[in-house]
VEXDRENRO-86588 format. One record per residue (C-alpha): residue in one letter; y, z, x. Coordinates in Angstrom, 3 decimals. Example, Ala and Ser with C-alpha at 12.3 -4.5 7.8 and 13.67 -1.06 7.14 Angstrom:
2
R aa       yy       zz       xx
R  A   -4.500    7.800   12.300
R  S   -1.060    7.140   13.670
! end
This chain:
276
R aa       yy       zz       xx
R  M  -11.829   12.290  -20.503
R  A  -12.488   13.252  -16.885
R  V  -11.989   10.763  -14.069
R  L  -14.999   10.633  -11.752
R  K  -14.281   10.217   -8.040
R  I  -16.870    8.099   -6.234
R  A  -16.850    6.547   -2.748
R  A  -18.356    3.059   -2.829
R  F  -19.980    1.226    0.092
R  S  -20.408    4.478    1.981
R  D  -22.204    4.642    5.303
R  G  -24.888    7.043    4.136
R  D  -23.224   10.320    3.199
R  V  -19.873    9.521    4.812
R  G  -17.142    6.925    4.538
R  G  -16.793    4.409    1.758
R  N  -13.824    3.484   -0.411
R  P  -12.852    6.091   -3.030
R  A  -12.500    4.843   -6.604
R  G  -11.719    6.534   -9.880
R  V  -14.005    5.857  -12.839
R  L  -13.167    6.702  -16.418
R  I  -15.758    5.976  -19.127
R  G  -14.681    6.495  -22.737
R  E  -15.400    5.387  -26.293
R  I  -12.338    3.121  -26.202
R  L  -10.015    1.974  -23.436
R  P   -6.607    3.641  -23.268
R  D   -3.637    1.307  -23.602
R  A   -2.503   -0.505  -20.469
R  A    0.452    1.802  -19.806
R  E   -1.775    4.869  -19.950
R  M   -4.393    3.297  -17.671
R  Q   -1.657    2.432  -15.185
R  S   -0.355    6.002  -15.322
R  I   -3.835    7.464  -14.794
R  A   -4.507    5.132  -11.844
R  A   -1.207    6.137  -10.245
R  E   -2.061    9.811  -10.691
R  V   -5.563    9.363   -9.226
R  G   -3.970    7.596   -6.271
R  F   -7.014    5.648   -5.072
R  S   -6.744    1.942   -4.347
R  E   -8.410    1.256   -7.718
R  T   -9.589    3.056  -10.822
R  A  -12.081    1.403  -13.189
R  F  -11.863    1.998  -16.937
R  A  -14.902    1.219  -19.102
R  A  -15.734    1.390  -22.805
R  P  -18.763    0.133  -24.789
R  L  -18.665   -3.505  -25.916
R  G  -21.757   -4.802  -27.701
R  D  -24.704   -4.340  -25.366
R  G  -22.446   -3.916  -22.349
R  W  -19.075   -2.620  -21.228
R  R  -15.454   -3.759  -21.358
R  V  -13.904   -3.031  -17.957
R  R  -10.372   -3.121  -16.539
R  Y   -9.176   -2.192  -13.059
R  F   -5.849   -0.671  -12.026
R  S   -4.383    0.051   -8.613
R  P   -1.604    2.672   -8.359
R  E    0.985   -0.035   -9.055
R  S   -0.676   -2.913  -10.926
R  E   -3.711   -4.209  -12.781
R  V   -6.153   -6.381  -10.807
R  P   -8.621   -8.868  -12.353
R  F  -11.659   -7.713  -10.362
R  C  -12.434   -4.957   -7.872
R  G  -15.748   -4.826   -6.059
R  H  -15.780   -1.248   -4.809
R  A  -14.663    0.134   -8.178
R  T  -17.450   -1.913   -9.800
R  I  -20.005   -0.328   -7.473
R  A  -18.518    3.088   -8.283
R  L  -18.726    2.300  -12.012
R  G  -22.358    1.258  -11.560
R  A  -23.075    4.607   -9.933
R  A  -21.385    6.447  -12.795
R  L  -23.368    4.486  -15.398
R  V  -26.640    5.216  -13.569
R  R  -25.846    8.914  -13.490
R  Q  -25.089    8.883  -17.215
R  F  -27.698    6.441  -18.556
R  G  -30.319    6.083  -15.822
R  D  -31.293    3.242  -13.494
R  G  -30.646   -0.251  -14.810
R  T  -28.489   -3.350  -14.997
R  F  -25.218   -3.239  -16.929
R  V  -23.231   -6.196  -18.295
R  L  -19.491   -5.937  -17.656
R  T  -16.821   -7.977  -19.437
R  L  -13.697   -8.276  -17.281
R  N  -10.343   -9.845  -18.120
R  Q  -11.374  -13.240  -16.767
R  A  -15.148  -13.124  -16.217
R  S  -18.444  -11.545  -17.186
R  I  -20.553   -9.983  -14.422
R  T  -23.333   -7.459  -13.937
R  V  -23.792   -4.329  -11.864
R  E  -27.155   -2.720  -11.217
R  G  -28.037    0.610   -9.711
R  F  -30.717    3.172   -9.041
R  R  -30.722    6.699   -7.724
R  D  -31.328    7.091   -3.993
R  G  -31.498   10.843   -3.433
R  E  -28.063   12.311   -4.081
R  N  -26.466    8.868   -3.832
R  V  -26.808    5.660   -5.848
R  A  -27.703    2.244   -4.466
R  A  -25.769   -0.376   -6.413
R  A  -25.227   -4.125   -6.421
R  L  -22.841   -6.394   -8.293
R  Q  -23.009  -10.090   -9.118
R  S  -19.570  -11.513   -8.455
R  P  -17.712  -14.080  -10.526
R  P  -18.071  -17.679   -9.266
R  T  -16.555  -18.428   -5.855
R  R  -14.199  -21.130   -4.658
R  S  -12.075  -21.830   -1.601
R  K   -9.470  -24.232   -0.264
R  P   -7.560  -24.640    3.008
R  A   -4.406  -22.571    3.433
R  S   -1.203  -24.481    4.098
R  P    0.304  -24.405    7.612
R  E    3.382  -22.681    6.192
R  L    1.329  -19.918    4.552
R  I   -0.700  -19.405    7.728
R  A    2.424  -19.158    9.866
R  E    4.014  -16.609    7.523
R  A    0.840  -14.501    7.414
R  L    0.474  -14.531   11.197
R  A    4.081  -13.439   11.604
R  L    3.614  -10.644    9.052
R  F    0.718   -9.139   11.016
R  G    2.091   -9.862   14.468
R  Y   -0.535  -12.452   15.388
R  A   -0.275  -15.878   16.980
R  A   -2.369  -18.985   16.399
R  R   -4.257  -18.226   19.620
R  D   -5.663  -15.054   17.955
R  L   -7.535  -17.068   15.310
R  D  -11.198  -18.061   15.422
R  P  -11.205  -21.874   15.096
R  K  -14.753  -21.819   13.701
R  I  -13.516  -20.112   10.505
R  P  -10.211  -21.762    9.544
R  P   -7.682  -19.819    7.440
R  A   -8.297  -20.382    3.744
R  L   -7.525  -19.240    0.231
R  I  -10.725  -17.730   -1.129
R  H  -11.757  -16.480   -4.559
R  A  -14.556  -14.540   -6.258
R  G  -12.794  -13.039   -9.245
R  A   -9.551  -12.412   -7.343
R  D   -7.493  -14.429   -4.845
R  H   -7.389  -13.602   -1.127
R  L   -6.214  -15.195    2.112
R  V   -8.693  -14.999    4.976
R  L   -7.620  -14.954    8.624
R  A  -10.593  -14.874   10.996
R  L   -9.715  -13.405   14.381
R  N  -11.373  -14.159   17.711
R  S  -11.738  -10.580   19.003
R  R  -12.423   -7.067   17.786
R  K   -9.417   -5.942   19.812
R  A   -7.109   -8.185   17.784
R  L   -8.559   -6.813   14.553
R  A   -8.023   -3.217   15.692
R  A   -4.394   -4.003   16.498
R  M   -3.545   -4.983   12.902
R  S   -0.157   -3.648   11.813
R  Y    2.438   -4.777    9.286
R  D    5.375   -3.684    7.164
R  Q    3.959   -2.733    3.764
R  K    7.065   -3.728    1.784
R  D    7.170   -7.157    3.446
R  G    3.451   -7.492    2.848
R  Q    3.854   -6.632   -0.818
R  V    6.534   -9.270   -1.300
R  F    4.362  -11.858    0.476
R  M    1.139  -11.067   -1.399
R  R    2.716  -10.830   -4.830
R  R    4.673  -14.048   -4.346
R  E    1.538  -15.894   -3.289
R  G   -0.698  -14.296   -5.937
R  L   -2.937  -12.635   -3.334
R  V   -4.762   -9.399   -4.084
R  T   -5.554   -8.777   -0.406
R  V   -5.478  -10.506    2.950
R  V   -8.889  -10.507    4.629
R  L   -8.764  -10.042    8.401
R  A  -12.241  -10.589    9.821
R  Y  -14.028  -10.804   13.157
R  A  -17.518  -12.290   13.490
R  E  -19.493  -10.208   15.991
R  T  -22.530  -12.382   15.206
R  P  -23.067  -15.073   12.554
R  R  -24.352  -12.361   10.190
R  L  -22.305   -9.295   11.187
R  F  -18.587   -9.123   10.482
R  H  -15.921   -6.484   10.994
R  A  -13.093   -6.604    8.473
R  R   -9.794   -5.049    7.482
R  N   -8.090   -5.610    4.128
R  P   -4.359   -4.994    3.692
R  F   -3.759   -4.391   -0.048
R  A    0.026   -4.175   -0.238
R  S    0.026   -6.078   -3.536
R  G   -1.427   -2.962   -5.169
R  G    0.729   -0.495   -3.270
R  V   -1.988    0.353   -0.724
R  Y   -1.573   -0.251    3.012
R  E   -5.273   -0.915    3.673
R  D   -8.571   -0.791    1.785
R  P  -11.568    0.755    3.623
R  A  -14.131   -1.337    1.675
R  T  -13.446   -4.391   -0.477
R  G  -16.320   -5.850   -2.469
R  A  -14.284   -8.607   -4.131
R  S  -13.108  -10.014   -0.804
R  T  -16.614   -9.666    0.653
R  A  -17.910  -11.905   -2.147
R  A  -15.052  -14.356   -1.614
R  L  -15.617  -14.446    2.159
R  A  -19.349  -14.996    1.688
R  G  -18.650  -17.870   -0.687
R  Y  -16.230  -19.406    1.811
R  L  -18.730  -19.149    4.655
R  R  -21.175  -21.027    2.438
R  D  -18.523  -23.687    1.741
R  I  -17.920  -24.362    5.452
R  G  -21.606  -24.402    6.412
R  W  -21.476  -21.192    8.432
R  P  -24.935  -20.201    9.805
R  H  -25.167  -17.029    7.705
R  G  -28.929  -17.171    7.194
R  S  -28.534  -16.348    3.474
R  A  -26.756  -12.997    3.980
R  I  -23.991  -11.198    5.870
R  D  -23.178   -7.560    6.583
R  I  -19.623   -6.296    6.819
R  V  -18.407   -3.126    8.510
R  Q  -14.985   -2.126    7.209
R  G  -12.775    0.943    7.407
R  E  -13.693    1.857   11.000
R  D  -10.097    1.709   12.171
R  M   -9.142    4.053    9.300
R  G  -11.858    6.595   10.120
R  M  -13.618    5.646    6.857
R  R  -16.533    3.501    8.044
R  S  -18.010    1.511    5.177
R  R  -20.904   -0.944    4.944
R  L  -21.202   -3.921    2.605
R  H  -24.028   -6.433    2.276
R  A  -23.699   -9.875    0.660
R  D  -26.603  -12.119   -0.316
R  I  -25.590  -15.783   -0.332
R  P  -27.504  -18.284   -2.504
R  T  -27.392  -21.953   -1.592
R  Q  -25.712  -23.280   -4.767
R  P  -22.012  -23.961   -4.040
R  G  -19.690  -21.822   -6.114
R  S  -22.455  -19.582   -7.424
R  S  -22.213  -15.810   -7.745
R  I  -22.580  -13.611   -4.649
R  R  -24.621  -10.404   -4.787
R  V  -22.716   -7.599   -3.033
R  S  -24.529   -4.309   -2.518
R  G  -24.083   -0.900   -0.959
R  T  -24.338    2.839   -1.445
R  A  -22.115    5.039   -3.606
R  R  -21.674    8.780   -3.190
R  M  -20.071   11.346   -5.467
R  M  -16.965   12.899   -3.940
R  E  -16.787   15.976   -6.177
! end
């Protein structure tokens, strides 16, 4: 079985977050999937096999399994479109059932996922202080309009909203310390975000929990952030756009549609391009 290499949430024909996709008749065992993901070396690899009228899907980073990965889901959607044609595909994850849809757009594929339900809660002062120290920030660097919080849309994240693009660009941390922190707290990533306007955000996503310093595009955290903005009454106007990966030289674009119902699924969309 060949692993496809697809960049999800690309900015046209460039950028995006590379993901591996392996589609087979059955899923390999967990140890083999972990070994394949480590060999591929991307932040996540999605594994899919037929299940009823849909697909059983699991996601692995180079060092661990994750419950949900947005960019690998978009990449999987692109792979399914290329193999079976335009459509909507039902995906059964470890802890949720979602859909991904896609259609061909020239050489690329436009794809959208429906996230698992969202939820959020305030982060403790102790957790905030430890996270700020990890990344070299102070409380004065935070945007008081978007308080730090624990956010979820299929996976758990901590969001720290910063008050300037300069502060976001300056992000730096020790990956080993970050891994200890994220794994202890059960966080898949930490979302560092800056609101240029109420509907346009710039983001960076340290992913030390999975053995990756930074993710250039993170669909799961985009869904979680969108759900949190809904929870706090942010004036999002029913949708937000996120630019991520700029500081890595891998500019990526993500769009999130935000329905009014609290806790409901977020639609995250973008473009996927074949890498080889």
